[in-house]
Steps between C-alpha positions, in 0.01 A plus 500: 500500500634845406460790740530869420679735743162599649436136590834445672461467875765620743751218546688660789593232753459213255813323379467311171723211414569652156430825317539478122555834329375479141191319375611415147585153374806464724316609814200279427717197422692518827175575686348180363785288638505677837123458532554127449728519805211660694690821565327817613582728208388820332580633151534876451467637146514862383255453212124534530437150361699180493646473150526874435874474435389323177167671452654849487744427219446582133180371342645269234742318733501121497721268701802342334438168675209273407218441747639160602791687666300794639317340791599510866523197733173316555298666221584459129439793268166441326438470128723425204829367638693609189340845485668816628278678754431871480618714788140533622448123494814459708387771741157343541659159558713638784195666656302175472795307645506712816125450544513126421749432778369766739835676513485803736592785265474859620488720189571871476777476760821680402773392740721789610745320725609157621722488808559302816405575857667254733442154350204588277453664164283809477336588169366854474255645247401851599338478841449124472749239616542126506737293714638163395756233569584480128479735204506402131583775251306409186482840330759413237720789609501697174203728553607851398489590128841602369549781250822687416574824681485700177136401440380815678670711232271374225270765359163545666342415165635145527266255671709277729387166642685224676401149392334456841255779408442404136168329426422560130568742210202719595717652775742644244503833321479517121842471342807276515578271793844408633508183710817493709620149585540195279394239753178301487286784638644746251457267204140411588396858571668625181305244299181600685530870412632452147151445362397858583826698528830526317720308742874480567663274759832589662749253640682177427338158552697242696374215281174325425334160529625309193155358417158653439303544822162325499325169555773289342757668721273444801494129423863434405733791579377686806507188722872473424550872571306461825710202610824688430374808683397302807767231524805587288567875520490517879739574783496127571686404181851591378367644174239703684756647739706612201212633290261665748734783613560588134127512426410726793418845369469384139172497314324172426495373140198586289240227540185568298562819301818471293701757309349369176150564639592860576648549155189352336284745699709794381665567836834679450799415719759739640775482759490580872345824622778684682391863539251775418568790263258785440232301680534190282665162574848442359642159412860383524573595137428865586162511324208686657155348446197724457223304673170568672517206742766309692425171673773403744535120503805533719408269786487560871741568780520310823308642794606366838522818707190387688679184620667634816699186575872402476439283195707681237856528378664841467379525141140437603487137387291281726704222661289191449546134416212365299260728679640464853656814652742345750601835651141561612347173629134479402537724194442347157474626143339358186427605143812711441702500177779241500430414866601141439433429134459698183127419529458609865287805415270308263183309586666156475804624691303658782288185532807276529680737739190525720497125559868505593466801727202346681707189568779714644255689720347175624845361583587815695177483697557131576855570617383789717225287653744216572745741661227650719385155609855396586556820701175448691586135575847595621363770725237266640753224577725744683 
């Protein structure tokens, strides 16, 4: 059952076993496993509805993975197993999943701070607070849209949107569009707007899936890609330990929309946008581009300032081992890019990592219970 902020009772004095921050696929997957362990848990999500992280993306978005890989534990994704769900179908599935298993999601809760008081975690959201023995960070980390510093020097006549705000071409002004970023979001949005606007895409792709995306790929190719992403390119294999650090910070290869698709749609390609001159974006060859719209498909930056705990290296990297933050007992993380495998931030990756993390949490609780029993027995015998 989802509860809005107006429905949330005061929880002062109550100590939960676990507070999960983030009610997307990662948060729901770990919640499912912890509910099976009969833990007293609560899920806090900043959106107004479960699934809004998908629902609020651009209208034409479809998942890259077929439905057979898009379900969470205990409830397969409905419908055509080789079809690629729309973002709204995925959002509605997540909402139905939370209801189906009775997961206690509190929506509309934007967490401001997580810290410790004595031996308990305190989670604060405005005037509201929750206390817990354990906290799972399932927000994905990268929550703040990233745009270059020179973006504010673009002319006022240029309509600027980040990909997180783009929904459809109706938002754009008449005239040319420059899509900045040659990753999957950039390629798909450029194709989306090319039917109504003269479109140019800026950037360099890091590669592309060598086969055509679709039902045949869902049957024969994507299962192999999924296996490699879950079991081969991980921190648990020699090849994964060599490859993953090199991939961090690089864009993913183009999956559905390829360079040939953009060319066929009349989308022009230019180099990286590096500056602004006379109010217009400038690419690395020195050319200024007279456009009416710029869509920044430049990703997100990490946002962990609200985590007031000694869980980070000097460079801000969270110190974790497959989701376990050893420096802060009881603190866990899931759904982050490259957390353990190249697929950790995807639906299949988050589902697999949730099962592992739940096992680790159960083992810790068992060890703590055994230690407490032994201490009590020793004290009694003395």
